N, C-alpha and C positions, 0 to 999 in steps of 0.2 A: 458551531462558533463559539471559538474563543477570545477573550475579551482581550484588549491593548492595553489595561493596566496592569499593575504589578502584581504577583503571584497573590502578595497576601491582601489587596485589597481583591484580585478578582475571586478569591475563597471567600472572604467578606460576603461580598454580592449575590455568591452561590447560595453560600449556608441563606444569606438574609431572604431570599427567593423562592428557599427551598420550606422555608419557615412559614411566608408570608407577615414578616416582619417590617412594620411600617420604618420604625424607628431605627433600626439598626440600616436598612438599607437606604436611606437617608443619611446617615452619619458615613457609612461606607463609602458612597459617594461623595460627598461631600466633604472629603477626606483628599479627594483628586482633582479640586479646583485650587485655585486662587485665591476664588473671593471665601469667603468663611461665612455666609450670609444663605448659600442653597447651593444648587444642581447646575452646571452651567450643560447647555445640548452636546457637547460631544461625551459627558459623562450619562446621561440621560441614555443616546445612543447604546449603552454600554447595558443599558434594562433591556431594551430591546434585542440588542445582540444574544442575550444569556435566554430572555424570554423565547424568542424565534428560532431558536439553534435550529444552522441546518439551511434557513430561506437563503436566495438570493442575498448578498450585499446592496443592493440596489433598491431591492426592493423592503430592505429595512430601514437604510436611511431616508428612504421617504415615509414611510411610515413614523421612525419616529420624529421624521420634522412636522409632520401633520401632528401629529399629538404634541409632540412638547409647544408649537404653538397654539393650540386649542387652551391647554393649561396656564400656559404666560401669561396671565390674565395682564398684566402692566405694561408688560412686552418691553421689560428691562435685559431680554437678554440671560435672567438667571430662578429658575423656579427656588423659592424663598417656599419655610417648612409649612404654609397652609398650601401653597400653592400643590405641591408635591402631594399634602393629603390627601386634594379632593382627586387629582392624578391617581394616587394609590387607590382609594376605596373605590373609584368608579372606572379604571381600567385594567390597572394590574392585579387587582386581588379576583376581580372577576375572571380574566384572560387566564389566571394561574390557575381557578378554583371554577372553572366552566361547567355548566350543565346545561345540556342540549335536550331539546324540545321539538318530538316531528310534529310538524302540523300536517295534518288529512285534509285540504278541504272539499267540500262538496263533491265525494265522488259518491252521487246518488243516481236513483233509475230515470229518473225527467232527464237529465245531460249525456246518458249515454244509449236510453234506447226508446225513451219517454219524447215529452212536447216539448223538448230545447235537447232534443239530441243534437251533438257535435257535426255526428256525418251528415246530418241536415244545412249545415250552415254552407258557408261558400268556402272554409277551408276542406270540407269534408274529410273531416279528421274522425277514425274510430274514436273514440274518448275510451271502449273498454279496455283499449291498450295498457292506459297507465295502472291496470288492477293487480296485473302479474310483477311488474314493477315495483309497486308498493309492498305486494305478499311481499317478495323478494326480500326487500329491505328490511322488513320487521321478522323476518324469518333468519337472516344471516346479521342484522347488526340492531335488533333490539336493546343488546345489553348496553350500546352505546348511547341510550337516549335515557335521561334520566324519565320522561315522561313522555307519553303519547296524546295527542291531541285531534279528534275529531270532528270537522264541523258541519252542519247542515243550513241549506235552507230552509225556512220552515215558515211560508206564507200563512196567514188567515185567506178565506176562500174570496172575501171583497179586497185584496190586497193593491193599491193604487199601482203595480207595474203588471196590474193583468190589462190584455186591451181590453176585454170586456167589461172593465169596471169603468173605462175611461170614462163615461158620460155623469159618474159622481164626482168627477174629477173639476175643480178650477180653473180649467183649462184658459189661459188669458187671451185676451184681442189678437195681441203683438203674434202668437205660436200658426208657426208657418200653416200647421197639420189642425185643423180643427175635428172635435170630437164627432161628427157627422161622416167622415172621411178616414179614421185612422184605421191603420192595420197593423200586425206584430212587426217590431223593430222598428216602427217612426218615434219619434220623439216629438215629445211637446212639453209649453211651456204654461209652466201652473205659476199660479198666484196665491202664496200660501197666508194663512189667516195675520200674521204680520204686515201684509202686504208686497212681500220681498216676491222674489222671482225662479224660479229653478226648473233646469230642464228635468223629465222625466222619461226614460227610456220605457218602450211597451212591449211587452212579452204574452206569447202565449202562455196560459196557466199555467204554473209549475213549482211541484215539492208544496203543494198545497198539504199542511198538516195533516198527519196520522192519515196519509193517502201511500198508496204503493210508490208514487213517484218520487216520493218524499223518505221513503228506505235508503240505505244505504245499497250498493250492487248486489246481488246476491253471496258472488266470487269474495268481494273485499272482507280482509282479515281483520278480524277489528278484536284487540287484545285485550288481556283482562286489564283492571286497574286505569283503564283509558279514561281523558278526560271527552268531555261531549258538548261542543258548543252551539246554540241554536242561533240563529241572526234568520232579519227580517220576520220577526215577530208583530213589528207595530204596522198597521193598515194601512198609515199614512205616510209610509218614508221606507223607501227600499235601505238593504245594506249588502253591501258587494262584499266589503272586506270581513274578516273575522274577528276584529277590534270594533266596527262603532262604525254604527249609519251613513249614508251618505252626505249627509247633513250634518253630520258631526252632532245631531242633538243628543243622543245617547249611547254609550257602550255597552258589549258584551262582558262577560265576565273574564275576560281570556287575558287580559292583561294582570287584574287581580289574581288569576289564578297561578301567571308566571311568575311573577314576582313574586308570592308568597310561596312560591317553588325554589325562587331564586333561580332561575333560567335566566341563561347568560345568551342562547344560541338558540336560534329557532331553525329549522330546516323545514322547507315549506316544500309540498307537491300537492295536487291533485288536478281540480279542473275548475274554473279555466282561466287560462294566463290572463286575458283579456279582461275580464271580467271581477272574477274573486281573487283569483293567487295576487295576479298583479296590485291590486288595491290592501290588500293583506300585507305585501314586503313592505310595498310605501310606509304602512302604519307602523310596522315592527320597529325599521328605520328611526321612523320618529318618536319612538319610545326606547331609542339604544339598545335596542337587541341586534346583535351582530345577526346578520338574515342572510341565510343559504338556497339556494336552490336546484336541488336534487334536477335528473334530468327522467324526469316521470310528471311532467304537466304538459296537459293541451291547451 
């Protein structure tokens, strides 16, 4: 898509974007304004037109408006130099220099053929169907990803999510389900050491550390130089997300690893959307990674 400014300014913007030069880009866009102190919304739209060449104009317009509003902190209709610096360092530059991660969530035996197999759930889905799709992504598009991360549920035998361990939990009297009549997939209310209450879903024992059920499906392709993240290792708290436990008491190493690698875009796939993939996606967004969901989740 071609910008609407003069050819000389358009060329300057192209050059500034090509070399990711914050100062040059600010000067080039400011020269289009009647204001001497910053960048107007119209001029900012030209940045988006150059970055997202080929995208529909309506989509670019909405994206531009959303981003401009976010970075125009004092809402004066102009991005001053400090506001533009924040915009450039946290949005423009990462977009121009994106680094992609493929996050493969919990493709483990217990979720495919074991104690929590999806085919035994109400949806009756065969979780093994994701394996060839993920393998094809790795075979055809590995070079597109700066890194590949595999996550595993990795529970100790006394984990709080296992229904057989419910009697060791401090189930509150307010819980509709009490330890003597618990069954898999019930939810109990737990009173924590700090006297706070939280809900805990109960499952059959699954993905116990060093067990066959915790291993990756034997047909899943595991690439060299991958990163491996294990979660749910604390006996007293569950952990659906690949980033942190369900009560936000502790984090895995994933955020630190992705940040240290400069990852800007996370493509997430695996098992299962409602339990571990979905929560991982929501935390991605909270950590300001761009998040994508290939069609290989169940």
